[in-house]
C-alpha positions in Angstrom: -4.6 -7.7 -12.5 -4.6 -9.5 -15.8 -7.4 -11.7 -16.7 -6.7 -15.3 -17.9 -8.8 -18.1 -19.4 -6.2 -20.6 -18.2 -2.4 -21.3 -18.1 -1.3 -24.5 -19.6 2.0 -26.0 -18.3 4.0 -27.9 -20.9 7.3 -29.7 -21.0 9.3 -29.4 -24.2 11.6 -32.1 -25.7 14.5 -30.8 -23.7 12.7 -31.0 -20.4 12.1 -27.3 -20.0 8.8 -26.3 -18.3 6.8 -23.6 -20.2 3.7 -21.8 -19.2 1.3 -20.8 -21.9 -1.0 -17.9 -20.9 -4.4 -17.6 -22.6 -6.5 -14.5 -22.3 -10.3 -14.5 -22.6 -11.8 -14.0 -26.0 -15.1 -15.1 -27.6 -13.9 -18.7 -28.1 -13.9 -21.3 -25.3 -10.1 -21.6 -25.1 -9.1 -18.0 -25.3 -6.2 -16.4 -27.2 -2.6 -17.4 -26.5 -0.9 -14.2 -25.3 2.4 -15.2 -23.8 4.8 -18.1 -23.2 6.8 -18.1 -20.0 9.9 -20.4 -20.0 12.0 -21.9 -17.3 9.2 -22.4 -14.8 11.1 -25.4 -13.5 14.0 -23.1 -12.7 11.8 -21.0 -10.4 11.8 -23.7 -7.7 11.4 -23.8 -4.9 8.3 -21.7 -5.5 5.4 -22.5 -3.2 2.3 -23.9 -4.9 0.1 -21.0 -3.8 2.7 -18.5 -5.2 2.9 -20.2 -8.6 -0.9 -20.5 -8.9 -1.4 -16.8 -8.0 1.3 -15.7 -10.4 -0.3 -17.8 -13.2 -3.7 -16.4 -12.4 -2.2 -12.9 -12.8 -0.6 -13.9 -16.2 2.9 -14.0 -14.7 3.1 -10.2 -14.3 6.9 -10.1 -14.0 7.6 -12.3 -17.0 8.9 -10.8 -20.1 6.7 -10.5 -23.2 7.0 -13.3 -25.7 10.3 -13.3 -27.6 10.5 -15.7 -30.6 14.3 -15.8 -30.3 14.0 -17.5 -26.9 11.8 -20.2 -28.5 13.7 -21.2 -31.7 12.3 -18.3 -33.8 8.8 -19.7 -33.4 5.7 -17.6 -33.3 3.3 -18.2 -30.4 1.0 -20.2 -32.6 3.9 -22.3 -33.9 5.2 -22.9 -30.4 1.8 -24.1 -29.4 1.7 -26.6 -32.4 5.2 -27.7 -31.5 4.3 -28.4 -27.9 1.1 -30.2 -28.9 3.0 -32.5 -31.2 5.3 -33.5 -28.3 2.1 -34.0 -26.1 3.7 -33.3 -22.7 0.9 -31.1 -21.4 1.4 -31.6 -17.7 -0.9 -29.2 -15.9 -3.6 -26.5 -16.2 -4.2 -23.5 -13.9 -7.6 -21.9 -14.1 -8.8 -18.5 -12.8 -11.0 -19.9 -10.1 -11.4 -23.7 -10.6 -9.0 -26.2 -9.1 -5.7 -26.9 -10.9 -5.6 -30.0 -13.2 -2.5 -32.2 -13.2 -1.5 -34.7 -15.9 1.5 -36.6 -14.5 1.1 -39.5 -17.0 2.2 -37.1 -19.8 5.4 -36.0 -18.0 9.0 -37.2 -18.4 11.1 -37.5 -15.3 11.9 -33.7 -15.5 8.2 -32.9 -15.7 7.4 -35.2 -12.8 10.1 -33.6 -10.7 8.5 -30.2 -11.4 5.1 -31.5 -10.4 6.4 -33.1 -7.2 8.2 -30.0 -6.1 5.3 -27.8 -7.0 2.6 -29.9 -5.3 4.4 -31.0 -2.1 
């Protein structure tokens, strides 16, 4: 099983839900190792299944492909998402999940509602 520091769930400007997977390193945040797109399209996925898949670093997700993200590197994608500031959730290895619905657009809220209930 892969080890993660956390998975950050982001919404991009088009309303796509993206999971950023961080692996443990010496720093507190960890190193960005993969971006998984179309998490919103995986519905209906029960909350426990999504959390477990995230905690395992989405084992069936493809490795990062810059072509799928507008030719951006992982670092550039992270900067792009941070600029838009629609970070809507965090999934941690053992700690409870953190939700940030105030940062979501209607598409992000719909994802959070379907995921949580």
